N, C-alpha and C positions, 0 to 999 in steps of 0.2 A: 408307165408313168407313176402308178400309185405307189410301186415300190422304191423309186427315187424319192418320193415325198416322205415316206414312212422312215426312209433311211436319214434324211435330212432333219427330220423332226427327232428322230431318236439321238443324232448328234447334238442338236440344239439342246436337248433336254439334259443331256450329260454335261454340257459346257456349264449350262446354268446352274445346275447342281453343284458343279465344281467351284464355280464363281461364289455362290452361297456359303458354301462351305469355307472357302477361305477368306470370306468377310467375317464369318460367327467366330472362326478360329482367331482372327485379327483382334476382333472385340474381346474375345476370352483372354488374350495375351495382354491386351491394354488393361483389362479389369484386374488382372491378376498382379501387373505391375503398380497398380495405384495404392499408396499407401493407407493403412486403415487408421483413422483418427478418432480420438474422443472428440466429445461437442466442446465448442469454446466455452469457457468458463470465466466470469468476470472475478478481476481480483477485488480484494476488500477494501474497506475505507482509507481514503486518502489517494489510491491508485484506482477510482471506479473506470478510467478510460483505458485500462489494460485489460485484455483477454488472454487466458494462456490455454493450450491444448497440447496434449501428447500424440506422437503418431508411430506405428511400428514401421520398420523398414520396409520398402517395397519388396516384392518376392524376388525380383532381379537382382536386390542389392544384398540379399542373405546369403550367409554362408550354407551351402547345399550339403556340406559333410555331414557323417552320419553323428560327428560329436557335437554339432550346433543342434540349439534348442529354442525354438521361435519365442517362448514363452520368457525364455532369460535374456532376449536380446535388447539391447539398450534401446530405450525409446527416445525419439527425437523431440525436443521441446520449442515449439512455436509460440511466440507472443506477439499480438496485435495491439500496437500502440494509437491510441486517438489523440495524443499530444503533439502539438507540432514541432516543440522543441526536442531535441535530443536529451535522453536523460539516464544515468547509471543507476541501475538498482541492484539488488540481491535477492534472489527467489530462492524461497525454502520449501522444496517438496517434501510431503510426508505421504510415504506409500500405505497402501492398506495393510501392509505387516508392520508398520509403524517405524520404518527407517527414514532417517531425514537426510536429504540430500540438498547440498548448497549451490547455486549457480550465480556469480556475477557476470551480470551483461549490460552491455551499452545498446540502447534501443532508439531507434528512429521511427518517424511517422511510419505505419504501415505495419505489414507482417515482418516479424524478425526471426531469423533461426537462433535460438538461444542456447544452442549445446544438448547436450543429451542426459538423459537420467538413467545412469547405469545400474542403479538399485531397482528400477522398475522391472516388474514380471509383466509384461505386457504394455500396451498401449492404454489401457484403462485402469492401471494401477494405481494412479495419483488419487488419494483420498482427500487431501486438500492442500492448499499451498499458500504462502503468505509473501507479500512484497513489500521490501524496505528499501530505504535509500542506502547506498554504500555511504561508510563513515571511515573517514582517515586513510580513503586510499588514493593515492597520489600517483601522478603518471611514474613508470619505471617501478611499480609495485612498492614504493617506498612509502611509508606512513607521513601523511601530509602534517605540518605543523597546525595546532588550532589557529582557526581564524580568529583576529583580534576583534572585539567589541567596538561598535561604534555607537555614539548617543543619536536617536533618531528624532528628527524634528517633524512638525507637520508641513503638509503641502496644500495645494489647491484641491486635493483630492481625500485629503485625511487630516482630521483634527487630531492631536495628541493632548490627552488630559492625563495621562499615567504619570506619576510623581517621578519615575524612572525607566525609561524605555531605552535599552541599548540591545543591540541586536549585531550579529555577523551581517557583511556586506551581503552574502547570500540571502538571509532571510530578511534583511531590509529591503531587497528587491523584490522577494517575494509578495511581502506586505504591500508593497507601492503599487506591484501590478493587481493585487486583490483589491486595493483601494481604487485604482483608475478604471478597473470593469464594473465595480459597484457604482462608483460616481458617472460613469458613461450610461449605464442601464438606468439610473434613477435620478441623476442630477443632483444628488446630496452627497455630502462627505462622509466618509466613514469616519467614527469616532472611537478612538481607542483610549480605553479607560484604565487598563492595569497591563503591566511589562514585567520589568525585572523586579523578583523579591529578594529580600535577604532571609537567611533561616529564621531570624527572630521575626519578621513578618509572616512567614509561612506558618510558623508555630502559633501565631495570633489566631491567624484564620482558621487553622485547622480546628484549634482550641474552640472558637465561637461555633463552628459547624456541630461538634461533638457534643457540646453543652446543649444546643438545640435538639440533639438526638437524631442528627443525621448520620448515614452510613456512608462514612469515608472511605470505605475499602471498596465499594461499589463506585464510588463517584472517580475516584483516582485510577487512572491506567496501571500504574505501578502498584499491584494490590498488595505484594510481600511488603514493600516498604511503606505502604499506608496502614498495614496492619501492624507494624513494629510502633509508628507513632501513636496510632489508638491505643495499644498496649501501655505506652508509656502515659497516657491520658489517664487511664484506668487504674494502674497502679498509683499514680500521684494522688488522685481522687481518694483510691482507698487508704493512702497514708494520711489524709486530711489535709493536703496541701491547698493553700488558696490559689486563686487565679495566678498570680505571679509566678509561683513555686511550680505550678502544674506547667506552665509555658515554659519556663526554664528546662524542665525535664524533657518536653518534648522538642526543644531547641537542640538539646544534647543529642538526642538521638538522630535528628536531621543533620546536625552537623559531622556525627560519624558517619551517617551514609554518604555523605559528599566526600568525606576523607577516603572511601572507598569506591567511589566514581558511581554512586547509585543516588537517584534524584526522586524524590516523591512526586515532583512537579516540576514540569520543564519551564516554569517562571524561575526556576532557581539557577538554571543554566541559560537564562536570556532565550529560550527557544519558545517562547508563548507569550500570546498578547490576549487580553480581554477587550469585547467589542461593546459598545452600549448597544441595547436592544430597546429602548424605549419607543413605543409605536412602531417597531418593526414587525410588521406582520403582514399577510398577503403578499403583494408583489414585491416589498422592500425585502422580506426575509428570502423569497425566491430568488432575487437577485443577489444577494449575499452568498447563498448557499451554491449558485450556479458560478460566481466569482471565485469561490474557494475550490470548486471540483474542477476548474480548469487549470489549477495550479497542482502539479504532481507532488505528493507526499504530505499535503497539508490538509489537516482533519478539523471539522469544527464539532463542538460541542454545546448541546443547549442547557444552559444554566439559569435559565428564567424562574425557575420554582423556588430560588433562595431569596434570602433578604436582600441581596444585591443583584438584581437580574441583569444576566450579560449571556453573550456567546463568547466560549472559550476556544480560543484558534491555537492549535499545535502546529508550529512550524518545523519542527524536526522529524 
């Protein structure tokens, strides 16, 4: 009787060990098949609701030949979007070695497979990345014709005090959505005080800033263009030019920049507006920032320290 019991216990123990071994082996296989990914990283200003990560291919998907090198395998790029609407963006990846790779992708709400980084040497090789809107890309890969500008009038949610506010239909809708969100949160209208500028007006504004001692290179996003205009100001002052002559010299530089497709300010290409900031602090400022944050590609700059306090909103 005892012999039978020992035989049964021994057989049961072997079966249990075999079962445990199968479970462990299965777990190891699943772990091995799981992709290795970098941490999710938030995109920059204007696309705060996008996150990106890169993943190495699962072991089961890799080439097991002797010539294959795991570190050289292309990394999959995944992007998570918190925006409700679909959007087309260009993603510029910079590897630790300095190589730049660009991906044009269409994103929907949630997680998206955005292609592969062929220049990446491993899933954690992306040093930095930048997201911008796709410009000039029409269906079928052809260049889209520039959108016509239209004069923008006030609405129940927005008051327009700007002398000239012309925007593309796309940007007019962006501004309207921002104003609607702001009004819904505050019951106040968004007041637009600045819009489209001529080169003459841009030169006048930059002259006034430079005369006050402002650092226009730090202020403007296109620092190379701002440096050219600043240098024109300095050269004119050194020649003894008065205000009118100095502004003329600055305007000529701005005209030349526009001729080659460069804009020191997006106001010059009807891609920016100024918003009144009087008494806009606390809950009101928070509501404006949140309304802008919901609109992909739009950025807000605080310019309340100058003689004409306002928020500058880039729509491009």
